[in-house]
C-alpha positions as CSV (number, residue, x, y, z in Angstrom):
1,M,0.0,0.0,0.0
2,K,1.3,3.5,-0.9
3,E,2.1,5.8,2.0
4,K,0.5,9.2,2.7
5,I,-2.4,8.9,0.2
6,S,-4.3,12.2,0.2
7,K,-6.6,11.6,-2.9
8,A,-8.5,8.6,-4.3
9,F,-10.4,8.3,-7.5
10,I,-13.1,5.6,-7.3
11,L,-14.2,4.2,-10.6
12,V,-17.6,2.6,-10.1
13,D,-18.9,-0.2,-12.4
14,M,-17.3,0.7,-15.7
15,V,-17.7,-2.9,-16.6
16,N,-18.9,-4.5,-19.9
17,G,-22.2,-5.5,-18.4
18,F,-23.2,-1.8,-18.1
19,V,-21.5,-0.4,-21.1
20,N,-21.1,-3.0,-23.9
21,E,-23.2,-6.1,-23.5
22,G,-26.0,-7.7,-21.5
23,A,-29.5,-6.9,-20.1
24,M,-28.4,-3.8,-18.2
25,S,-25.9,-2.2,-20.7
26,D,-26.3,1.1,-22.5
27,K,-23.6,1.9,-25.0
28,Y,-24.2,5.7,-24.5
29,I,-22.4,5.4,-21.2
30,A,-19.1,4.9,-23.1
31,H,-18.9,8.6,-23.8
32,I,-17.5,9.2,-20.3
33,I,-14.6,6.7,-20.7
34,P,-12.1,9.2,-22.4
35,R,-12.5,11.7,-19.5
36,Q,-12.2,8.9,-16.9
37,H,-9.1,7.6,-18.6
38,E,-7.5,11.0,-18.7
39,Y,-8.3,11.5,-15.0
40,M,-7.0,8.1,-14.0
41,K,-3.7,8.7,-15.8
42,E,-3.3,11.9,-13.8
43,I,-4.0,10.1,-10.5
44,Q,-1.6,7.3,-11.5
45,K,1.3,9.8,-11.9
46,D,0.7,11.3,-8.4
47,E,2.5,9.4,-5.7
48,N,0.0,10.7,-3.1
49,S,-3.1,9.5,-5.1
50,I,-4.6,6.1,-6.0
51,N,-7.2,4.7,-8.3
52,I,-9.8,2.4,-6.7
53,I,-11.9,0.2,-9.0
54,I,-15.3,-1.2,-8.1
55,K,-16.7,-4.0,-10.2
56,D,-20.2,-5.3,-10.2
57,M,-20.0,-9.1,-9.9
58,H,-22.7,-11.6,-9.0
59,K,-23.2,-15.2,-8.5
60,E,-26.1,-16.9,-10.4
61,N,-28.6,-16.9,-7.5
62,C,-27.9,-13.4,-6.3
63,R,-30.7,-11.8,-4.3
64,E,-30.3,-8.5,-6.4
65,F,-31.7,-10.5,-9.3
66,T,-35.2,-10.4,-7.7
67,H,-35.4,-6.7,-8.6
68,Y,-32.8,-6.3,-11.5
69,P,-32.3,-8.5,-14.6
70,V,-29.4,-11.0,-14.4
71,H,-26.2,-9.1,-15.1
72,C,-22.5,-9.0,-14.5
73,L,-22.1,-12.7,-13.5
74,E,-18.7,-13.5,-12.1
75,N,-16.3,-15.2,-14.5
76,T,-18.0,-13.6,-17.5
77,S,-17.0,-10.8,-19.7
78,E,-19.9,-8.7,-18.3
79,S,-18.1,-8.4,-14.9
80,E,-14.8,-7.3,-16.5
81,V,-13.6,-3.6,-16.6
82,V,-14.1,-2.1,-20.1
83,D,-11.0,-2.5,-22.3
84,E,-10.2,1.2,-22.3
85,L,-9.8,1.3,-18.5
86,K,-8.4,-2.2,-17.9
87,E,-4.8,-1.0,-17.6
88,F,-5.7,0.7,-14.3
89,E,-6.8,-2.6,-12.8
90,L,-3.7,-4.6,-13.7
91,G,-1.2,-4.6,-10.9
92,N,-3.6,-2.7,-8.7
93,E,-5.4,-5.7,-7.2
94,E,-5.4,-4.4,-3.6
95,Y,-7.5,-1.5,-4.8
96,V,-10.0,-3.6,-6.8
97,F,-13.3,-4.4,-5.1
98,P,-15.9,-6.7,-6.5
99,K,-19.4,-6.0,-5.2
100,N,-22.6,-7.9,-5.0
101,S,-25.0,-5.0,-4.3
102,T,-25.7,-1.5,-5.6
103,S,-23.5,-0.1,-2.9
104,A,-19.7,-0.6,-2.9
105,I,-19.7,0.5,0.8
106,F,-20.5,-3.1,1.7
107,A,-17.9,-4.7,-0.7
108,P,-15.5,-7.0,1.2
109,R,-12.4,-5.0,2.3
110,F,-13.7,-1.6,1.0
111,I,-14.3,0.2,4.3
112,E,-11.3,-1.4,5.9
113,T,-9.2,0.0,3.0
114,I,-10.7,3.5,3.4
115,E,-10.0,3.3,7.2
116,K,-6.3,2.6,6.5
117,L,-6.0,5.7,4.3
118,K,-5.5,8.0,7.3
119,D,-4.2,11.0,5.2
120,L,-7.1,10.9,2.8
121,E,-8.4,14.5,2.0
122,E,-10.5,14.0,-1.1
123,V,-12.4,11.2,-2.9
124,V,-13.5,11.7,-6.5
125,I,-16.1,9.3,-7.8
126,G,-16.8,8.5,-11.4
127,G,-18.7,5.7,-13.2
128,C,-22.2,4.4,-13.7
129,C,-25.0,4.5,-12.9
130,T,-25.2,8.0,-11.4
131,D,-28.5,7.4,-9.7
132,I,-27.9,3.8,-8.6
133,C,-24.3,2.6,-7.8
134,V,-22.6,6.0,-7.8
135,L,-25.3,7.5,-5.5
136,N,-25.3,4.4,-3.3
137,L,-21.6,4.8,-2.8
138,A,-21.3,8.5,-2.5
139,I,-24.0,9.2,0.1
140,P,-23.0,6.3,2.5
141,L,-19.4,7.2,2.1
142,Q,-20.2,10.8,3.1
143,N,-22.2,9.4,6.0
144,Y,-19.2,7.3,7.0
145,F,-16.8,10.3,7.0
146,D,-19.4,12.3,9.0
147,Q,-19.8,9.5,11.5
148,M,-16.1,9.2,11.9
149,D,-15.5,13.0,12.0
150,R,-13.1,12.7,9.1
151,N,-12.7,15.8,7.0
152,V,-12.7,14.1,3.6
153,K,-14.2,16.0,0.6
154,I,-16.2,13.9,-1.9
155,T,-16.4,15.3,-5.4
156,I,-18.4,14.1,-8.4
157,Y,-17.5,15.5,-11.8
158,K,-20.6,15.4,-14.1
159,D,-18.5,14.5,-17.1
160,M,-17.3,11.3,-15.4
161,V,-20.7,9.8,-14.4
162,E,-23.6,8.6,-16.5
163,T,-26.8,6.6,-16.2
164,Y,-28.9,4.6,-18.7
165,D,-31.9,5.5,-20.7
166,S,-35.1,3.5,-21.0
167,P,-38.8,4.0,-21.5
168,T,-39.2,4.1,-17.6
169,H,-35.9,5.7,-16.8
170,N,-35.2,9.1,-18.3
171,R,-31.4,9.6,-18.3
172,E,-31.4,13.4,-17.8
173,E,-34.1,13.3,-15.1
174,Y,-32.4,10.6,-13.1
175,N,-28.9,12.2,-13.4
176,E,-30.3,15.5,-12.2
177,M,-32.2,13.8,-9.3
178,A,-29.0,12.0,-8.3
179,F,-27.0,15.2,-8.4
180,K,-29.5,17.0,-6.2
181,L,-29.6,14.2,-3.6
182,M,-25.8,14.0,-3.5
183,S,-25.4,17.7,-3.2
184,Q,-27.9,17.9,-0.3
185,A,-25.7,15.3,1.4
186,G,-22.7,17.6,1.2
187,I,-21.0,16.1,-1.9
188,D,-19.5,18.6,-4.3
189,I,-21.0,18.3,-7.8
190,I,-18.9,19.9,-10.5
């Protein structure tokens, strides 16, 4: 583990199952990949910063499948990071967290890792979906920092998050709703 980490970028669910293939994918989400790649390169160059990767990954009988279609099964291409961002996963295993719910806060080792980052001053979150997995990480993480009286700023850049569009899920409406809810929780939306 790197010493004196002051900044972390958390990439949420930029996996094939939400971008390129499967029941829950939306190819439009891919438009945020170049900005994420650029940002992760900057983080990688800074010895006081780290990239953290969250990967949606489920077993066949996952409880989440009672309210979402089957997606991102472990050991399938759907649960793999998109090719454009895979380089940040390789050799970075201690900061890669598979999750089995919409909130990475409960992923094995995640909170323990955040606790070890004693010098952390800022967390930037990017990924998909803005109103589901990004929101369900950002607000509980803000709550955690509040509970622990840790002065860690959480930032969401609008050009590094996206959600899907469907007849019952208007992309623009759900993005804006998520931005409002996260902002009310004390998260900086830029």
